[in-house]
C-alpha positions, 0 to 999 in steps of 0.5 A: 494508502502506502502507510497501510502496507507498512502498518500490515507488514509490522503486524501486532503492536507495531500495526496498532502503534501505526494506526494509533498515530494515524486515526481513521477519518472518513474523507469520502463516502468510500473511505473505511469508516472506522479502526475495526473495519481498517483492521478487517481490510488490512487482514484481508491484504496478501503479504507482498501483494499490491493494494488498490483503493478506489476513491477512498482518499479523494473522489475522482482518484483511485490509488495503488501501493506496492510493498517494498522490503530491503533487508529488514526495512519495510516500505511502500511506494504509492501512486494515484490515477484519475478515476476515468483510468481506474481500469489501468490501476491494478496493471500499473500496481503489477507493473510497478512491483515488477520494475521495483523488484528488478531494480532492487535485485540488481542493486543488491547483486551489485552491492554484494559483488 
């Protein structure tokens, strides 16, 4: 999941390189079925927005990922919840993003001082 955010941030050739090293494979009935569908999904993700998936990787599990950019380095932090806690997914993603932004901003300020 988090790798999709990294692929999205790379764009163009970097995105194709990332997806070619991690070919799309159907893990559950809810998994994105092919590379074309994955590219459409990536195109629909707003830059900087948390991403959520529902039972695409493992049945019974929902996942979220939060993008992180420090300098020119793009990464993401992912997390999973049991499907019976799906109602917490988006709130958890937003809370994680806010806490990470706060921590990274404080750290960057400390480094720059």
